[in-house]
N, C-alpha and C positions, 0 to 999 in steps of 0.2 A: 332326104329326111323321110319324104311320104313314102319313098320305095321300102326301107328299112322298119319303119311303124308298119307297113302293109305286110312285110314277112311276117314281124314279128305276133299280128295277130291271127296271120296263118298259123304259127307253130301255135300257137295258144288254142286256137279251135281244134289243131292236129291233137294236142294233147289230152283237149276234155273228149275227142272223141274217140282217140284208140290208148290212153291209158286210165279216162277215168278222173272222176273227184277223190276219190279215197289216196288215201299217202298221208303220212305220219308228217309233222311241221317242216324239218329241213329238207327232205326229200320230196315233197309237193314245193316247197318253195326254188329250192337250187336242182335237184338233180331230174326230177320228172321235165320242168319246162328245158331243161339245158338239152335232156335226150331229146325232145320233141324238135327242136331245134334241129339237131345233126341227123335227127331220122329224115326227117323233111329234108335235109340238102342231099340224102344218100337216095332219096325215093325215086330220082330219077336213072340212077346208076345202076352198076350192074352188082354193088357191092350186096351179099347176104345176109340176114339176120346172124344167123351161124358164125361167119366170119367176125361180125362185131363181136359177140359174145367170144370168142378167142383174142379179140383185138383187147377187150376191157382185163383178160385174164395175162396177157402180157403184157400190159402195162402195171399191174398189181407187181407181177416177179420183177421188173425194172424198178419198181419202186423199193421191192426187199432188197435187191442185189444192192441198190444206192447205200439201206440203211446197214448192211453186213459190213459191206466193204470201207464206210465212213468210222473213222475212228473218232470217240467223242473228246469234247463236247460239239454237237452240230453246228456249223458256223448258220448264220440267219437264212444266208441262200438255198444252203441243204435242206431245212425247216419248210422253207417256203416250194421248195420244188418239190417235194414228197406230199404236201400238204395238195399242190394241185393234181400229182399225178395219182392220187386216191380218189379224188374227190371225179376227175376225168376217168378212172377204172370205173366207178361206181355209177357215172353217167352213161357210159357205154353198158352196162349190165341194164339201166333203164331204156335204152334206145332201142337193143333187139329186140325184144316185145311189142315196140310201139310200129315198128318198122316191120315184123312180121304180120302183124294184124291190119296196116293199112295195105298190104299186101297181099293181103288173104292166102299166106303161106305158112300161118303158124301149125304147127302139129308133133306130134310126137317124139319126134326126135329132135327138134326144137328146144321143147318142153326139158329133156333127158338130158340135154348137152347144157343147159342152162344152170339145172341143179347140180351136175356135176363139176362145173365151172365155179359156181358157189362154193360149192365144199374146198372144192382147192385153192380159192382164189383166200377163204378165211385161215386154209392151214399156211400158207404162207405170208398172210399178213400178219397172223399171231406170232407164228415163227422169228418172222423179223422184229417185231415189237418184241417179245421174249431176250433177243438177243442184245436189244438196246437195254433193258432194263436188267439184264446181267452185268453186262459190262459198266454200265453205270451206278447200280447199286452191290458190284463186286460183291455178289452173289456165290455160296460155292456149287460145287457141282449137283450135291444132295439138295438144295433148293433152288438150283433153277431148273434141274428137271422136274421138281414137285410142281415149280409155277408153271412151267409152260406145258405140263400135261394139263394142269388144272384150267389154264385160261384156253386152252386151244379146245379141250372135251365142252367146258361150258360153251364156247362158240359154236360148235358144230351142234352141240344138244337145241342151241336157240333158234339155229339156224331150220333143222327139222322141226319144229314145233311150230316155226312159221307157215313151214309148207302144210300143217297140219289146222293151222289155226281155223281156217273158214269152216272147218266140218264141228269146229270144238268151239270157240265165238263168236264166228261171224265176223265181219268186215269192221263194225260198228256197232254202237249203242242201238239196242230196236229202237224208231222214231214211237214218240209219244207211249211207250212203256219205260216203267222206274229199273232197271236192271237190278238182279241181285247183286248183296255186296261182292261176291266172288268174281262176279265181271266184271264190275266196274274194277276191281283191283286190277284184274288182267287188262283192261283197256289202259288205265294210267300207267303200268307196268310195262306194256308195248310202248308207247308214247316215249317213254325211257329208254327204248333201245334204237330207236332211230339209227340206223346205220350211217347215213350221211353227217349226223350230229357228230356221232360217236367217231369217224373220220374226220371230224375237221377237230376236237379238244383233244384226240389221242396226237395229232400232229403239232398240238400247239404244246405240249406237255412231252413231247421226244426231247426237249433241251434239259428237262428235268425229272432225272429215272425214278427219284422215290414216288415222284405224285404220280407218274406215270404208272409205277406199279401200283399202287392206291386204286389209281381210278379202273385199272384192269381187273384187279382183285374185286373191287364194286361192281364191274361190269358181270363180273364170273358168277358172282352171288344172285343180282338179278337176273340172270339168265338162266341158270341152275330153277333160282324159285318162278321164273314165270314156267317152264316146260313143267316144273314139280303140279302148279296149280292147272296146270291145264291136263294131264294126267288124274288130278284129284276130280276136277269138273267134270271128264269124260265117264269117269268109274261111276260116278253117281247117275248120271244119267243111263247108263246102262245100267244099273243094278235097278234104278226105278224103271226102266223100262222091263227086263228081266221080269222084276215082280209082278208087274202089270199082266205081262204075258203067261204066267203062273195062273193067274187071278182070272182068265179068261179062260 
């Protein structure tokens, strides 16, 4: 018991050092700590962070294949299995960066590969969810195509806006300073798009296609609004900077 507690304390210290305290509610409490445990276990091995990145993508593919091959309604076992695979895949996405930083091997290629895998994982995930919705809600071809394009596009838009977040809104509200309303709304929207929590809720809704469809459409609206507000905020800042430059 003492050894187990000692390892968990080491994992907490590892996460604090190589992941940081910043994070959304579910990710900070589930995926980052689990990722730190896996990274700590892999640290003395020859497994590379890039291999962990690819492994996370393969887990996403496995979950997607399960959803495509299984006929509705999904059994409780299938739902639990997909929930586990999704959380494992995202946890591995949180593992690779911690492992790379701990080894001092973080570099441009790893960051590029991580972004490519993020995009591919979202496409695979949303394509599988679209199949579940189309089958369960019995959508026709046009509706199915529109639904898939909308949800996948909104997801990728949010992925890109997340990569650019630090340059636009920073990692969180400034300490001791009341941010403007636009920033407060963006911070609130950001917490509503916690990817770990999204995977959990989407997994629970696999047994109810209309609810899953409504959830994905709501998320598409939030993702589009989040990216749009970032564009507006960045545009205003650029316009103000250009105006100040002209006056100088």
